[in-house]
Each structure stands twice: as structure tokens, then as C-alpha cells.
N, C-alpha and C positions, 0 to 999 in steps of 0.2 A: 372666495379664497383664490389666491393665485397659485400657479403651478409650483413655485418654489416652496411655498408654505406647506402645500400638500406633500411634496416630496420629502421635505424636512420632517414633517410629522410621521410619515411612513417609515423613514429611516430611523427615527428615535423610538418607534413603537417596540421593536425587539429588545432594546436596551432597557426600556421602562418595564416591560413585562418580565425580563430576565432578572432585574433587580428585585422585583416583588417575589419571584419564585425562590430566590435564594435567601430570603429573610430568615434569620435563625429564630426558632421558637424556643421556649423554655423546654419543651419536650425533646427537641433535637439536641439541645445542649446537655440535658440529663442523659439522653441515650448515648451521646458521644462520650460523656464522662463515665458512664457505666461500662461501655465497651473498653475504655482505657484501663479502668480499674480491674475488669475481668482479665485483661491481658497481663496485668501485673500479678494477679492471683495465680494465673496459669504458670507464669514464669517462676514464681515462688514455689509452687507445687512441684514443678519439674526439678528445681534445685534441691528441694527436700528429698525427692526420690533418688537423685544422684548421690546425695549424702548417705542415705540408707544403703544404696547399692555399693558404694565405696567402702562403707564400714563392714558390710558382709564380705566383700572381697578381702579386706584386711584380716578379718577374723579367719576366713578360710586359709589365707596364706600363712597366718601364724600357726594354724593347726598343721599345715603341711610342713612347716619348719620344725615343729615339735616332733612330728612323725619321722622326719628326716634325721633329726638329732638322735632319736631313739634307735633308728636303723644304723646310724654311724656307731653308736655305743655298742650295739649288738655285734657289729662287724669287728670293732676293736677287741671286744671280749673274746670272740671266736679266734681271732689272730693270736691273742695271748694264750688261750687254752691250747690251740694247735701247736704253738712253739713249745709250750710246756710238755705236751704229749710227745712231740718229736724228741725232745731232750731226754725224757724218761725212757723212751724206746731205745735211743742210742746208748744210754747208760746200761739198760738191761741187756742189750746185745753184747756190749763190751764185757759185762759181768759173766755172761753165759759162754761167750766164745773166746774171751781173752784177747780179742783184737778189736780195733776201731771199725766202725761201720764203713763199708766201701763207699767211695764217692759216687754219686749218681752220674750216669752218662748224660752228656748234654744233648 
């Protein structure tokens, strides 16, 4: 063999061996497919968890709204009762003293 042939053969050896090492086997293909499907399953599970978390947050927010509305109603009821009590007290004062209740100091 001449030097050119030997040099060419040595130069082609890594390419030939690399091509053999990268041949896809059925096992590699199944493994790759399994990993891709597992990633899809993981993504689906995370999405499902976010949906549940979001629903819990909505439920909690609605409970807070209900509590807030109850508090607002109690406040409005107290204001109404307070105004009524003040008016009754003013009427009683006028009936007892014969004069209007003095204006409060600012």
C-alpha cells in the first residue's frame, strides 16, 4: 500500500467508527419516545395542579367576598341603628327640656 492509501484509510477510520456508534437501535428509539411521553405527562400533571390551585384560590376569594359583604351589611345596619338612636335621644331631650339639643363643638 502506498502512503496516500494508508493516510486516506486512517483519515476515514473515525468517520466510519462514528457512524457505527451513532446507529439508532429500536431500544434507543423506544427510550427516546418514552422520555418524550414522560415529559408530556409531567406537563399535563403540572397543568392539572395549577387548575386545582386556581380553583382553590377562586373559592377562597369568593369566601372573602362573602365575608366582606356580611361585614358591609353589619356596618350599614349599625349606621342605621346609630342614626335612629341619635334621633330618639334628640327627641327625648327636646321633650324633657323643651329646647333643641345644643350643636356639638367642632
